C-alpha positions in Angstrom: -17.1 -33.0 46.9 -18.6 -34.5 43.8 -22.1 -34.4 45.3 -21.7 -30.7 46.1 -20.6 -30.0 42.6 -23.5 -31.9 41.2 -25.9 -29.9 43.4 -24.4 -26.7 42.1 -24.7 -27.8 38.4 -28.2 -26.5 37.8 -27.5 -23.0 39.1 -24.1 -23.0 37.4 -25.8 -23.9 34.1 -28.3 -21.1 34.6 -25.6 -18.6 35.4 -23.6 -19.7 32.3 -26.7 -19.4 30.1 -27.4 -15.9 31.3 -23.7 -14.9 30.8 -23.7 -16.3 27.3 -26.9 -14.4 26.5 -25.3 -11.2 27.8 -22.1 -11.8 25.9 -24.0 -12.4 22.7 -25.9 -9.2 23.2 -22.7 -7.4 23.9 -21.2 -8.8 20.8 -24.0 -7.6 18.6 -24.1 -4.2 20.4 -20.4 -3.8 20.1 -20.3 -4.7 16.4 -23.1 -2.2 15.8 -21.2 0.5 17.6 -18.0 -0.3 15.7 -19.8 -0.2 12.4 -21.4 3.1 13.4 -18.0 4.6 14.1 -16.3 3.2 11.0 -19.3 4.3 8.9 -18.8 7.8 10.2 -15.1 7.6 9.3 -16.0 6.3 5.8 -18.6 9.0 5.2 -16.5 11.8 6.7 -17.8 15.3 7.1 -20.0 16.3 4.1 -18.4 19.3 2.5 -21.8 20.5 1.2 -22.7 21.3 4.8 -22.4 25.0 5.5 -21.0 24.7 9.0 -18.3 22.2 7.8 -17.2 24.6 5.1 -17.1 27.5 7.4 -15.0 25.5 9.9 -12.6 24.5 7.2 -12.3 28.0 6.0 -11.5 29.4 9.4 -8.8 26.6 9.8 -7.4 27.7 6.4 -7.9 24.2 5.0 -8.4 24.0 1.2 -11.9 23.0 0.4 -12.4 20.7 -2.6 -15.4 21.4 -4.8 -18.1 18.7 -4.9 -17.8 15.9 -7.4 -14.1 16.5 -8.0 -11.4 13.8 -8.5 -9.8 14.8 -5.1 -13.1 14.1 -3.3 -13.6 10.8 -5.0 -10.1 9.6 -4.1 -10.4 10.8 -0.5 -13.7 8.9 -0.2 -12.0 5.7 -1.4 -9.2 6.2 1.1 -11.7 6.7 3.9 -13.5 3.5 2.9 -10.2 1.5 3.1 -9.3 3.0 6.4 -12.8 2.3 7.9 -12.7 -1.3 6.7 -9.3 -1.9 8.3 -10.3 -0.3 11.6 -13.5 -2.3 11.7 -11.6 -5.6 11.4 -9.1 -4.7 14.1 -11.8 -3.5 16.5 -14.0 -6.5 16.0 -11.0 -8.8 16.7 -10.2 -6.9 19.9 -13.9 -7.1 21.0 -13.9 -10.9 20.4 -10.8 -11.3 22.5 -12.3 -9.3 25.4 -15.6 -11.2 25.4 -13.9 -14.6 25.2 -11.7 -13.7 28.2 -14.9 -12.6 30.2 -16.6 -15.9 29.2 -13.6 -18.1 30.3 -13.3 -16.2 33.6 -17.0 -16.5 34.3 -16.9 -20.3 33.4 -14.1 -21.0 35.8 -15.7 -18.9 38.6 -19.0 -20.8 38.1 -17.3 -24.2 38.3 -15.7 -23.2 41.6 -12.2 -22.8 40.3 -10.4 -20.0 42.2 -9.8 -17.3 39.7 -8.1 -14.8 42.1 -4.9 -16.7 42.7 -4.8 -17.5 38.9 -5.0 -13.9 38.0 -2.4 -13.0 40.6 -0.1 -15.7 39.3 -0.8 -14.5 35.7 0.2 -11.0 36.8 3.5 -12.2 38.2 4.1 -14.4 35.1 3.2 -11.4 32.9 5.8 -9.2 34.5 8.4 -11.9 34.1 7.4 -12.5 30.5 7.3 -8.8 29.8 11.1 -8.6 29.7 11.2 -11.4 27.2 8.2 -10.2 25.2 9.5 -6.7 24.4 9.2 -7.4 20.7 5.5 -8.2 21.1 4.9 -4.9 22.9 6.9 -3.2 20.2 4.7 -4.9 17.5 1.5 -3.8 19.2 2.6 -0.2 19.7 3.8 0.0 16.1 0.4 -1.4 14.9 -1.5 1.2 16.9 0.5 4.1 15.5 0.2 2.6 12.0 -3.6 2.6 12.3 -3.7 6.1 13.8 -1.5 7.5 11.1 -3.4 5.6 8.4 -0.1 4.5 6.7 -1.9 1.7 4.8 -5.0 -0.4 4.9 -6.6 -3.5 3.5 -6.5 -3.5 -0.3 -3.5 -1.3 -0.6 -0.4 -2.4 -2.5 2.6 -1.6 -0.3 6.4 -2.1 -0.1 7.3 -2.9 3.4 11.0 -3.6 2.7 10.8 -7.3 3.7 8.0 -8.0 1.2 5.8 -6.3 -1.4 2.2 -7.1 -2.1 -1.4 -6.5 -1.5 -2.5 -6.0 2.1 -5.0 -8.7 3.1 -5.2 -8.2 6.8 -3.9 -5.6 9.3 -3.6 -6.5 13.0 -2.1 -4.9 16.0 0.8 -7.4 16.0 1.4 -8.2 12.3 0.4 -7.4 8.8 -0.5 -10.0 6.2 0.6 -9.4 2.5 0.1 -11.5 -0.6 2.8 -11.0 -3.2 2.4 -11.2 -7.0 3.4 -14.8 -7.1 0.8 -15.7 -4.5 3.1 -16.0 -1.5 1.5 -14.9 1.8 3.8 -12.9 4.0 3.3 -12.3 7.7 5.4 -9.3 8.8 5.5 -8.1 12.5 4.6 -4.5 12.7 7.6 -3.8 14.9 9.9 -5.0 12.1 8.6 -2.5 9.5 11.1 0.3 9.1 9.6 1.9 6.1 6.3 1.8 4.2 5.9 2.5 0.5 2.2 2.8 -0.4 1.7 2.5 -4.1 -2.1 3.0 -4.0 -2.8 5.9 -1.6 -5.2 8.4 -3.0 -3.9 8.0 -6.6 -1.2 6.2 -8.6 0.9 7.0 -11.6 1.4 5.0 -14.7 5.0 5.4 -16.0 6.0 4.1 -19.4 9.6 4.6 -20.7 10.8 4.2 -24.3 14.4 4.1 -25.4 14.7 5.3 -29.0 17.5 5.4 -31.6 19.6 8.5 -31.7 18.3 9.6 -35.1 14.7 9.5 -34.0 12.6 12.6 -34.3 12.0 13.3 -30.6 9.0 15.5 -31.1 7.3 12.9 -33.3 8.1 10.1 -30.8 6.7 12.3 -28.0 3.5 12.9 -29.8 3.2 9.2 -30.6 3.4 8.3 -26.9 0.7 10.8 -26.1 -1.5 9.4 -28.9 -1.0 5.9 -27.5 -2.7 7.0 -24.3 -5.7 8.4 -26.2 -5.9 5.3 -28.3 -5.9 3.1 -25.1 -8.7 5.3 -23.7 -10.7 4.9 -26.8 -10.2 1.2 -27.0 -10.7 0.3 -23.3 -13.5 1.4 -21.0 -11.3 0.4 -18.0 -8.5 2.8 -19.2 -10.9 5.7 -19.9 -12.6 5.4 -16.5 -9.4 5.3 -14.5 -7.2 7.9 -16.1 -7.3 11.1 -14.0 -5.0 13.5 -15.9 -3.7 14.3 -19.3 -0.6 12.4 -20.3 2.7 14.2 -20.1 6.0 13.6 -21.9 8.4 16.3 -20.6 11.2 15.6 -23.1 14.5 13.7 -23.2 15.1 12.2 -19.7 18.5 10.7 -20.4 21.1 10.3 -23.1 22.5 6.7 -22.9 25.3 5.2 -24.9 23.0 3.8 -27.5 19.6 5.4 -26.9 17.5 8.5 -26.1 15.0 7.8 -23.3 11.5 9.4 -23.1 9.2 8.9 -20.2 5.4 9.1 -20.2 3.5 10.0 -17.0 -0.2 9.9 -16.4 -2.2 10.0 -13.1 -4.6 7.1 -12.6 -6.9 5.6 -10.0 -5.2 3.6 -7.2 -4.0 0.0 -8.1 -4.9 0.4 -11.8 -1.5 1.6 -13.1 -0.3 -1.9 -14.1 -3.2 -2.7 -16.3 -3.2 0.7 -17.8 0.5 0.6 -18.6 0.0 -2.7 -20.4 -2.7 -1.2 -22.6 -0.6 1.9 -23.3 2.4 -0.2 -24.3 0.3 -2.3 -26.6 -1.0 0.9 -28.4 2.5 2.5 -28.3 4.0 -0.5 -30.1 1.3 -0.3 -32.8 1.7 3.4 -33.3 5.5 3.3 -33.4 5.3 0.6 -36.1 2.8 2.6 -38.1 4.9 5.8 -38.0 8.3 4.2 -38.5 9.6 5.1 -35.0 12.4 2.6 -34.1 13.5 1.6 -30.7 17.2 1.5 -29.8 19.0 -1.8 -30.4 20.7 -3.0 -27.2 23.9 -4.1 -28.9 24.3 -1.0 -31.1 26.6 1.8 -30.1 28.0 4.9 -31.7 31.5 4.7 -33.1 33.7 7.8 -33.4 36.7 7.6 -35.8 40.0 8.8 -34.3 43.3 9.3 -36.1 45.9 6.6 -35.6 48.6 7.2 -33.0 52.2 7.6 -34.1 54.6 4.8 -33.3 56.8 5.4 -30.4 60.5 4.4 -30.1 62.0 2.5 -27.2 62.6 4.7 -24.2 59.3 6.5 -24.5 60.4 9.0 -27.2 59.0 9.5 -30.7 60.9 7.8 -33.4 61.9 11.0 -35.2 63.2 12.6 -32.0 67.0 12.7 -31.8 67.4 11.9 -35.5 68.3 14.0 -38.5 65.7 16.5 -39.6 
């Protein structure tokens, strides 16, 4: 038996060499095809093309004008989606090629693969009842990729954890939270997705002011803080997408009047921009004498003292001489 296996060794080595060369070629060809597909997704249909614009017009789809903010945000979103799909497809291609290589190796060495595959099928059916969660994770991952719920680089809230998406797979998603913790969340366990960086984000800055504050002056000071932050930081100026808006009094609290500043910004930049706005807002409030509410301070309303009451629940003068 050993002599027969030794005699077959040269032909087996030649076969394995050919198979490895073919698999390597398939790997590069597959990666090229995947990159071509994902590059097409990333580029999208050019809206400058006349046929594309006519097709969108017939479908009654709004057409963004070239070089608009909407087009730039959509291009960034397509880039993230293409990168996520590229990673998933390359991983799937590697698994398929490795499976082919192992099957070919066993066949070349004379190991009967047919009975092993049949046994694996039976075992797979048996394990299928116990691996329903795995199937659920894979199906959820497929629908997540199709619907483009989030991609690599997005900051998301998945309920179980919140952080930046580092890797998206068919079975699980890997997040890194603010404190550096890496979370691995099975896709089937994700009940909701809050994407904080899809297309655009919003910087929200709230200020609680004293009751005697001039609301209009405070509102203008908050808007001026945004302009000052844009003038003092190139990062803020290049990432702010809209004019700042302070609608008015958002709430009346027991010791404060609350105003809220809203400004649309590029994805994942809202935290840095809010820090710059708060810094300028603190400076401008100090220069203009606008005071924030003191947490322990409350309004006191004088009320007349209550009359003493006699025993039995009646006033003292009731039942007496007038």
